[in-house]
C-alpha positions as CSV (number, residue, x, y, z in Angstrom):
1,M,-13.8,2.2,32.2
2,K,-15.5,-0.6,30.2
3,T,-15.8,-4.2,30.9
4,I,-15.0,-6.4,27.9
5,S,-14.6,-10.1,27.1
6,T,-11.1,-11.2,26.2
7,A,-12.2,-14.8,25.8
8,L,-11.4,-14.8,22.0
9,L,-7.8,-13.8,22.4
10,D,-4.9,-15.4,24.2
11,G,-1.9,-13.7,25.8
12,L,-3.4,-10.3,26.6
13,A,-2.0,-8.1,29.4
14,I,-3.2,-5.0,31.0
15,G,-2.2,-2.1,28.8
16,D,-2.4,-4.0,25.5
17,Y,-4.4,-2.4,22.7
18,V,-7.3,-4.3,21.1
19,I,-9.9,-3.9,18.5
20,L,-13.4,-4.2,20.1
21,H,-16.8,-5.1,18.7
22,V,-19.9,-5.3,20.8
23,G,-17.9,-5.9,24.0
24,Y,-15.5,-8.5,22.6
25,A,-11.8,-8.0,22.0
26,L,-11.3,-9.3,18.5
27,A,-7.6,-8.5,17.7
28,K,-4.5,-7.2,19.5
29,V,-2.8,-4.3,17.8
30,D,0.4,-2.4,18.5
31,E,0.4,1.2,19.9
32,D,1.1,2.8,16.5
33,E,-1.8,1.0,14.9
34,A,-4.1,1.9,17.8
35,R,-3.1,5.6,17.5
36,R,-3.8,5.6,13.7
37,T,-7.1,3.9,14.2
38,L,-8.2,6.4,16.9
39,E,-7.2,9.3,14.7
40,M,-9.1,8.0,11.7
41,L,-12.2,7.5,13.9
42,R,-12.0,11.0,15.3
43,E,-11.6,12.5,11.8
44,S,-14.7,10.6,10.6
45,G,-16.7,12.1,13.6
46,V,-16.8,9.0,15.7
47,Q,-16.4,9.7,19.4
48,A,-13.5,7.4,20.4
């Protein structure tokens, strides 16, 4: 589990998917986009 700041986004709920950068949630994404992003990162060798 990681602790992140959600101060930059409104209306988040537990279970939402977000794009993170240096500990900050920058954007909320839907589940399909989250899955595609994770797959792309894994294919490029990033441990996600």
